[in-house]
C-alpha positions in Angstrom: 0.0 0.0 0.0 1.4 3.4 -0.9 2.0 6.1 1.7 -0.7 8.2 0.1 -3.2 5.4 0.3 -2.2 4.8 4.0 -2.9 8.4 4.9 -6.1 8.3 2.9 -7.3 5.2 4.7 -6.5 6.8 8.1 -8.6 9.8 7.3 -11.5 7.6 6.0 -11.5 5.5 9.2 -11.3 8.7 11.3 -14.3 10.1 9.5 -16.3 6.8 10.2 -15.4 6.7 13.9 -14.9 10.2 15.3 -12.3 10.5 18.1 -10.7 7.1 17.2 -7.8 7.7 14.9 -5.9 4.4 14.7 -2.2 4.5 15.7 0.3 3.6 13.0 1.9 0.2 13.3 5.6 0.5 14.0 7.9 -2.5 14.5 10.0 -1.0 17.2 12.3 -4.1 17.7 13.2 -4.2 14.0 13.9 -0.4 13.9 15.8 -0.6 17.3 19.2 0.4 15.9 17.9 3.8 14.6 15.7 4.3 17.7 18.6 3.7 20.1 20.9 6.2 18.3 18.2 8.9 18.0 17.1 8.3 21.6 20.7 8.7 22.8 21.0 11.9 20.8 17.9 13.4 22.6 19.4 12.3 25.9 22.6 14.1 24.9 20.7 17.3 24.4 19.2 16.9 27.9 22.7 16.4 29.3 23.9 19.6 27.7 21.1 21.4 29.4 21.3 20.0 32.9 24.7 18.4 33.6 27.4 20.7 35.0 30.0 21.7 32.4 32.9 19.8 34.1 31.0 16.4 33.7 29.6 16.9 30.2 32.6 15.6 28.3 32.8 12.2 30.1 29.0 11.9 30.1 28.6 12.6 26.4 31.5 10.3 25.4 30.2 7.4 27.4 26.6 7.9 26.2 27.7 8.0 22.5 29.9 4.9 22.8 27.3 2.9 24.6 24.5 4.0 22.2 26.5 3.1 19.1 27.7 -0.2 20.6 24.1 -1.1 21.6 22.8 -0.2 18.2 25.4 -2.3 16.5 24.5 -5.2 18.8 20.8 -4.7 17.7 21.9 -5.0 14.1 23.7 -8.2 14.8 20.7 -9.5 16.6 18.4 -8.7 13.7 20.8 -10.3 11.2 21.0 -13.4 13.4 17.2 -13.5 13.7 17.0 -13.9 9.9 15.8 -10.3 9.1 18.6 -10.0 6.6 17.4 -13.0 4.6 14.3 -15.1 5.2 12.4 -12.6 7.4 13.3 -9.5 5.3 10.3 -7.3 4.9 9.0 -3.7 4.7 8.4 -2.2 8.1 7.0 1.1 9.5 3.9 1.0 7.3 5.9 0.8 4.1 8.4 3.5 5.0 11.5 1.4 5.8 13.1 -1.8 4.5 14.6 -4.4 6.9 16.7 -6.6 4.7 20.3 -7.7 4.1 21.7 -4.6 2.4 20.1 -2.3 5.0 21.4 -4.2 7.9 24.9 -4.6 6.4 25.1 -0.9 5.7 23.7 0.1 9.1 26.3 -2.1 10.8 29.1 -0.5 8.8 27.8 3.0 9.6 27.6 2.2 13.3 31.1 0.7 13.5 32.6 3.6 11.5 30.8 6.1 13.8 32.0 4.3 16.9 35.6 4.6 15.8 35.0 8.2 14.7 33.8 9.1 18.2 37.2 8.2 19.5 38.8 10.9 17.2 36.1 13.4 18.2 37.0 12.9 21.9 40.8 13.3 21.5 42.1 16.1 23.8 45.9 15.5 23.9 47.1 16.6 20.5 47.2 20.4 21.1 49.2 21.8 24.1 47.0 22.5 27.1 45.6 26.1 27.2 45.4 27.8 30.6 45.7 24.4 32.3 42.9 22.9 30.3 42.9 20.1 27.7 41.7 21.3 24.3 40.1 19.3 21.4 39.6 19.9 17.7 36.4 22.0 18.2 35.9 25.7 18.8 35.4 26.4 22.6 32.5 28.7 21.8 31.3 28.3 18.2 28.9 31.3 18.3 31.7 33.7 19.2 33.5 35.8 16.6 36.7 34.0 15.5 39.6 35.5 17.4 37.3 37.8 19.4 37.2 38.6 23.1 34.4 36.1 23.7 36.4 33.3 22.1 39.5 34.1 24.1 37.5 34.2 27.3 36.0 30.7 26.4 39.5 29.3 25.8 40.8 30.8 29.1 37.8 29.3 31.0 38.5 25.8 29.4 35.2 25.5 27.6 34.7 22.5 25.3 32.0 22.0 22.7 30.6 18.7 24.0 27.4 19.1 22.0 29.3 17.6 19.0 28.5 14.2 20.4 24.7 14.4 20.2 24.9 16.3 16.9 27.0 13.4 15.5 24.4 10.9 16.8 21.6 12.8 15.0 23.7 12.5 11.8 24.2 8.8 12.4 20.5 8.4 13.0 19.7 9.9 9.6 22.4 7.8 7.9 20.8 4.6 9.3 17.5 5.5 7.8 18.8 6.7 4.5 19.9 3.4 2.9 16.8 1.6 4.4 14.2 4.2 3.2 11.5 2.5 1.1 9.6 5.6 -0.1 10.8 8.9 -1.5 9.6 11.1 1.4 11.4 9.0 4.0 14.5 9.2 1.8 14.3 13.0 1.7 13.6 13.4 5.5 16.6 11.1 6.2 18.8 13.1 3.9 18.0 16.3 5.8 18.3 14.6 9.2 21.9 13.7 8.6 22.9 16.6 6.4 22.0 19.5 8.8 24.1 18.1 11.7 27.1 17.8 9.2 26.7 21.4 8.1 27.0 22.4 11.8 30.0 20.1 12.6 31.9 21.4 9.6 31.9 24.9 11.0 33.3 24.0 14.5 37.1 23.8 13.9 39.2 25.3 16.7 42.0 26.4 14.4 41.4 28.1 11.0 37.9 29.2 12.1 37.2 31.3 9.0 38.2 28.5 6.7 36.0 26.1 8.6 33.0 28.5 8.5 33.5 29.0 4.8 33.5 25.3 4.2 30.3 24.9 6.2 28.6 27.7 4.2 29.7 26.2 0.9 28.5 22.7 2.0 25.2 24.2 3.2 24.4 26.2 0.1 25.3 23.4 -2.4 23.6 20.8 -0.2 20.4 22.9 -0.2 20.5 23.0 -4.0 21.0 19.3 -4.2 18.1 18.7 -1.7 15.9 21.0 -3.8 16.7 19.0 -7.0 16.0 15.8 -5.1 12.7 17.1 -3.7 11.6 18.3 -7.2 12.4 14.9 -8.6 10.3 13.3 -5.9 7.4 15.5 -6.9 7.7 14.6 -10.6 7.9 10.9 -9.8 4.8 11.2 -7.6 3.1 12.9 -10.5 4.2 10.1 -12.8 3.2 7.1 -10.6 0.7 8.5 -8.1 2.7 7.1 -5.2 6.0 7.7 -3.5 6.6 4.1 -2.4 9.5 2.3 -4.2 7.4 -0.7 -5.0 4.5 1.4 -6.3 6.7 3.4 -8.7 8.5 0.2 -9.9 5.1 -1.4 -10.6 3.9 1.6 -12.7 7.1 1.6 -14.6 6.9 -2.1 -15.4 3.1 -2.7 -15.8 1.5 0.7 -16.1 -1.0 2.1 -13.6 -3.7 -0.4 -12.6 -5.7 2.0 -10.5 -5.4 5.6 -11.7 -6.0 8.3 -9.1 -8.5 10.7 -10.7 -6.6 13.7 -9.5 -3.4 12.5 -11.3 -5.0 10.8 -14.3 -3.8 13.5 -16.7 -0.2 13.2 -15.7 0.3 9.5 -14.7 2.3 7.4 -17.1 4.0 10.5 -18.6 7.5 9.3 -19.5 8.9 12.8 -19.4 7.9 13.1 -15.7 9.6 9.7 -15.1 12.8 10.5 -16.9 13.2 14.1 -15.5 12.1 13.0 -12.0 14.5 10.1 -11.9 17.4 12.3 -13.1 16.8 14.9 -10.4 16.6 12.3 -7.6 19.8 10.7 -8.9 21.5 14.2 -9.0 20.7 14.6 -5.3 22.2 11.2 -4.4 25.3 11.7 -6.6 26.0 14.9 -4.8 26.1 13.1 -1.5 28.3 10.4 -3.1 30.7 13.1 -4.4 30.6 12.0 -8.0 31.7 14.3 -10.9 30.2 16.8 -11.9 28.5 17.1 -8.5 31.7 17.0 -6.5 32.8 20.7 -6.3 32.0 20.9 -2.5 34.2 17.9 -1.6 37.8 19.4 -1.5 36.8 22.7 0.1 34.7 21.0 2.8 37.2 18.3 3.5 39.9 20.9 3.9 38.0 23.3 6.1 36.1 21.0 8.4 37.7 19.8 11.7 39.7 16.7 10.6 37.8 14.2 12.9 34.6 15.5 11.2 36.2 15.1 7.8 37.1 11.5 8.5 33.6 10.7 9.9 31.9 12.4 7.0 34.1 10.9 4.3 33.5 7.4 5.6 30.0 7.2 6.9 28.2 9.6 4.4 29.5 7.6 1.4 28.2 4.3 2.9 24.8 5.8 3.5 24.6 7.6 0.1 25.7 4.6 -1.9 23.2 2.4 0.0 20.3 4.7 -1.0 21.6 4.9 -4.6 21.7 1.1 -4.8 18.2 0.7 -3.5 16.8 3.4 -5.8 18.4 1.9 -9.0 17.8 -1.8 -8.1 14.3 -1.5 -6.5 12.6 1.5 -8.1 14.2 1.8 -11.5 15.2 -1.6 -12.7 12.7 -1.2 -15.5 14.6 1.8 -16.7 18.0 0.1 -16.8 18.6 1.0 -20.4 17.9 4.6 -19.7 20.1 5.2 -16.6 22.9 2.8 -17.3 24.6 4.8 -20.1 24.3 8.0 -18.0 25.9 6.2 -15.0 28.6 4.9 -17.3 29.5 8.4 -18.2 29.4 9.6 -14.6 31.6 6.7 -13.4 34.2 7.3 -16.1 34.6 11.1 -15.5 34.5 10.5 -11.8 37.3 8.0 -11.8 39.5 9.9 -14.2 38.6 13.4 -12.9 39.4 12.5 -9.3 42.6 10.7 -10.1 44.0 13.4 -12.5 43.2 16.4 -10.4 44.6 14.8 -7.2 48.0 14.8 -8.8 48.1 18.6 -8.6 47.1 18.9 -5.0 49.6 20.3 -2.4 47.4 19.8 0.7 47.0 16.4 2.2 43.3 16.8 3.0 42.5 18.1 -0.5 44.5 15.2 -1.9 42.4 12.7 0.1 39.2 14.5 -1.0 40.0 14.0 -4.7 41.0 10.5 -3.8 37.5 9.9 -2.4 36.0 11.3 -5.6 38.0 8.7 -7.6 36.9 6.0 -5.2 33.3 7.0 -5.8 33.8 6.3 -9.5 35.3 2.8 -8.7 32.2 2.0 -6.5 29.9 3.2 -9.3 31.4 0.5 -11.5 30.0 -2.1 -9.1 26.6 -0.2 -9.0 26.4 -0.4 -12.8 26.8 -4.2 -12.8 23.1 -4.6 -11.9 23.6 -8.0 -10.4 23.7 -9.6 -7.0 27.5 -9.7 -7.4 27.5 -6.0 -8.1 25.5 -5.3 -4.9 27.8 -7.5 -2.7 31.0 -6.1 -4.2 29.8 -2.5 -3.5 28.9 -3.5 0.1 32.3 -5.0 0.6 34.1 -2.0 -0.9 32.2 0.5 1.2 33.1 -1.4 4.4 36.8 -1.6 3.4 37.1 1.9 2.2 35.4 3.5 5.2 37.9 2.2 7.7 40.9 3.1 5.5 39.5 6.7 5.2 38.9 7.0 8.9 42.4 5.8 9.8 44.1 8.1 7.2 42.4 11.2 8.5 43.1 10.1 12.1 46.8 10.0 11.2 46.5 13.5 9.6 45.4 14.9 13.0 48.8 13.8 14.6 51.1 15.8 12.3 51.2 19.3 13.8 53.1 22.5 13.8 52.6 25.8 15.6 49.5 26.6 13.6 47.8 23.3 14.3 47.6 20.4 11.8 50.4 20.6 9.2 48.4 19.6 6.1 50.8 21.1 3.5 52.4 18.2 1.7 55.8 19.9 1.7 55.8 19.7 5.5 55.5 15.9 5.4 59.0 15.6 3.9 61.1 13.2 5.9 58.3 12.3 8.2 59.4 8.6 8.0 62.7 9.5 9.6 61.2 11.7 12.3 58.4 9.3 13.2 58.8 5.9 11.4 55.7 4.3 12.9 53.2 7.0 12.0 54.7 7.2 8.5 54.5 3.5 8.1 50.9 3.4 9.2 50.0 6.2 6.8 51.8 4.3 4.0 49.6 1.3 4.7 46.5 3.4 4.2 47.9 5.0 1.0 48.7 1.5 -0.4 45.2 0.4 0.4 43.8 3.5 -1.4 46.0 2.6 -4.4 44.6 -1.0 -4.4 48.0 -2.7 -3.8 47.6 -6.5 -3.2 47.4 -7.8 0.4 45.3 -4.7 1.4 41.6 -4.3 1.6 41.7 -1.8 -1.3 42.9 -4.5 -3.7 40.1 -6.9 -2.6 37.5 -4.2 -2.9 38.6 -3.1 -6.4 39.0 -6.6 -7.6 35.4 -7.4 -6.5 33.7 -4.4 -8.1 35.8 -4.7 -11.4 35.0 -8.4 -11.6 31.3 -7.7 -11.1 31.4 -5.0 -13.8 33.3 -7.2 -16.2 30.8 -10.1 -15.8 27.9 -7.7 -16.6 29.5 -6.7 -19.9 31.1 -3.4 -18.7 34.6 -4.4 -19.8 35.5 -1.0 -21.1 34.5 0.5 -17.7 37.0 -1.9 -16.0 39.7 -0.8 -18.4 39.1 2.9 -17.5 39.0 1.9 -13.8 42.4 0.1 -14.0 43.9 3.1 -15.9 42.5 5.5 -13.2 44.0 3.3 -10.5 47.4 3.5 -12.1 47.1 7.3 -12.2 46.0 7.4 -8.6 48.9 5.0 -7.5 51.3 7.7 -8.7 50.3 10.4 -6.2 49.9 7.9 -3.3 53.4 6.5 -3.9 54.7 10.1 -4.3 53.6 10.9 -0.7 55.3 7.7 0.5 58.5 8.7 -1.3 58.2 12.2 0.2 57.9 10.7 3.7 60.7 8.1 3.5 63.2 9.3 1.0 63.3 13.1 1.5 65.4 14.9 4.2 63.2 16.3 7.1 63.2 20.1 7.3 64.7 21.7 10.5 61.5 23.6 11.1 59.3 20.7 10.1 56.2 19.6 12.0 56.2 17.3 15.0 54.1 14.2 15.5 51.9 14.5 18.6 51.5 11.6 21.0 47.8 10.8 21.0 45.7 9.4 23.8 44.5 5.8 23.7 41.4 7.0 21.9 43.1 8.1 18.6 45.6 5.2 18.9 42.7 2.8 19.0 41.0 4.4 16.0 44.2 4.1 13.9 44.9 0.6 15.1 41.4 -0.5 14.1 41.9 1.1 10.7 45.1 -0.8 10.2 43.7 -4.1 11.4 40.6 -3.9 9.2 42.8 -2.9 6.2 45.1 -5.9 6.6 42.5 -8.5 7.6 40.2 -7.6 4.6 43.3 -7.7 2.4 44.8 -11.0 3.6 41.6 -12.9 4.3 38.7 -11.2 2.5 36.7 -14.3 1.7 34.6 -14.5 4.8 33.6 -10.8 4.5 32.9 -11.2 0.8 30.6 -14.1 1.6 28.9 -12.0 4.3 28.4 -9.2 1.8 27.1 -11.8 -0.7 24.5 -13.1 1.7 23.4 -9.5 2.4 23.1 -8.7 -1.3 19.4 -9.1 -1.9 16.9 -6.2 -1.6 13.4 -6.9 -0.3 10.8 -5.6 -2.7 
């Protein structure tokens, strides 16, 4: 039943029995991962209001870690209960899908977010100010950068502990996004996780103006992409008379069986379908960071606090690709011959554009941003495969890529000079001689990005290229391998810079992190090596989770 029909039936029943509007049927147990995270976010806001300032940091950190761990345990419980396979179904009155891809992606998002919270909580990288530990976030974000109010906040030792509940709200939206089963739920989830990210991007302690500029760019371009997506939703509703995925797919394949009189003049109009689908895809490709909707990525990655950049680069891609997969495989399989050539073009220019422009970058965060654009193109090759192998390869790649990205940005937070993080590539010269362990760890992440064998990057690329080749997209694989070769050049250039160049006398130092950041980096290295050396179990897991419920 469509959402519109559900609402209509509620109104009809309400008219028949005044004062007795039936409550919607919500399967709380099956939606528990999302409910736990959003509930914890609300509790976090209450903590900000009522708990004394000196206790907020520990309270918020504990709450965030417990909530994310409990939500992940809930995902494992649902998967063990068969909701990823035999019991997969549509929940929340048709709004959300509980199936293999949704649970796999939600589990990945929760694990990535759990590790990201460790980097959010790091307070030992900068020297203490006025006897107080400081973190990556502005002490009083509403204050004018460099003004008297900000200086007073630093002197008083204020910390922006509301970043934890804001991040939890973003995670809650990300959990709903790949599971959304109608277009309105998709749009609401998009806004729920985008708005907190706009805020988080503006909260850098150092380079406040650059951080605020990044947030404004992200907000403005994100608003445009949301508007395109919403307009596409309206056109698809005009075409099909419903916003549910199954309802739209049915009209595409069989035509409308029951025409709504109010929409009879527009329903079945192919122009509405094609333009609407294109606009919705534009909104999703923006979140993925695919060319030509990528222009926000380098500026936002550079300006945002580095822990936020790592969280955003990893978790947002997982959620956005999950939503893109569901839209193409569940809603638009009947339009495969229309969208596949377009996605071919997007994948090719994304792979080549990201790899070629990355060569010219002189800032490590911008380099990783263009690297993420190239990886979006590689993942699109698996999306285009339109097969179960394509779905499972994309799921595996997302899981592998997210931990490599998180680990790489965690390492970037350690390399510092008097102005904070030393992100200029020239300053990384000789880092391997100054701090061999940190440079070696970063080299592992770079080799994984490059897709070198025995790393998770190689297993992921091999899986998506194999799926694309089996589906007849051989030329796409050729372009992908060529792009990988181009990308390998600038990854290896950074490794050469670190290990074979002389360190500068006034070069940056490597901060000694607390166990929080150390744990985040160690998890990134462990996942990178395990998925590279023994990927088969996880490939099988992604294969079992590769079937969408319809």
